[in-house]
N, C-alpha and C positions, 0 to 999 in steps of 0.2 A: 510378507506382512503388508497390510494396507492401513491407511489412515482412516479416520472417521468419515472423510469425504470420499473414500473409495479409491484414492490414488495410491499406487504402489510405492513403497519406499524400500531402499536397499539397506539402510542402516537404521536399526531401531532407535527411536528418539531423535533422528535427524530432522524429521518433519516439524516436530515441536520446537526444536532448536532454531530452525529457519524462521518459523513464525515468531519466536521470541526476538530474533534479530530484527525482523521487519517491524515489530512493535517498538523496539528500542529506537530504531531509526525514525519512525513516525513521531515518537515522543521528542527526540532531539530536534525535529523540525517543527515542534509545537503543534503537531497534528494528532491531538489526543484529548480525551476528556480529563479533567483535573482529578477525578476520583479514581481513575485507572480501572474502570469496571468494564470497559468495552473490549471486544476482541479486535484483532487487526482488521478483519473484514468490515466490521461495523465502523471503525475509524476511517477506513478507506472509502466506504460508501458515503459517509458524512462529508469527507473532504472533497469527494467528487462533486457533490452538489454545491459546496462552497466555491470551488474553482469555476464551475459552470456559472455561478452567480457573478463572480468577478469578471467573467468574459461576457456577461449580459445575456447568457443563454437560458437562464433559469425560468424565464417567463414562458418558454416554449416547451418545457418539460412538463408532462402531465403525470404527476405522481411518480411512479417508477418507470413510466414509459418515455423512452428517449427517441422514439421513432420519428418525431417531428424535426429532428436535427439531421443535418447532412453528415456523412462520414467524415468530412473535413472538420466540421465543428466538434464532433466527438473526439477526433484525433487531437484537436487543440487541448481539450480537457485532459485526455490521457497523457499527452506529451508533457504538459506542465507538471502533472503528478509524477509520472514515471521518471522523468529526468531527475527530479529532486530525490525521490526515494531510491531509484536504482544507483545513481551516482554516490549517494551517501552509504548505501549498502556495500558497494565496492570499497569505499574508503575504510569502513569498519572491518571488513574482511582482511584488508591489507594490514591494518593496525594489529588485528588479532594474530595474523601470521607472523608479523615482525616481532611481537612480544613473545611468541612461543618458539622462535628460532634462537633466542638468546640463551 
């Protein structure tokens, strides 16, 4: 079975469940629109530009082209985003596991 984006999944519905978890974590971090109409990828893209702006890198981004930035600068954007989302996803998964072990 494959997802809409072509990636293979082993458990039907697991891909959507993971996307829902990512969206929930993004919302917990305040990284979402108030109307809750955006997909996780749209939220992530929006947050990427917001973080780049906080780092003062937004002036060097040309539309969707990030080629004017060094890999180190791009890594700073990704690191700030990934650390928050990844760490909070792990916390949520641990909470879920603990609740279901009782």
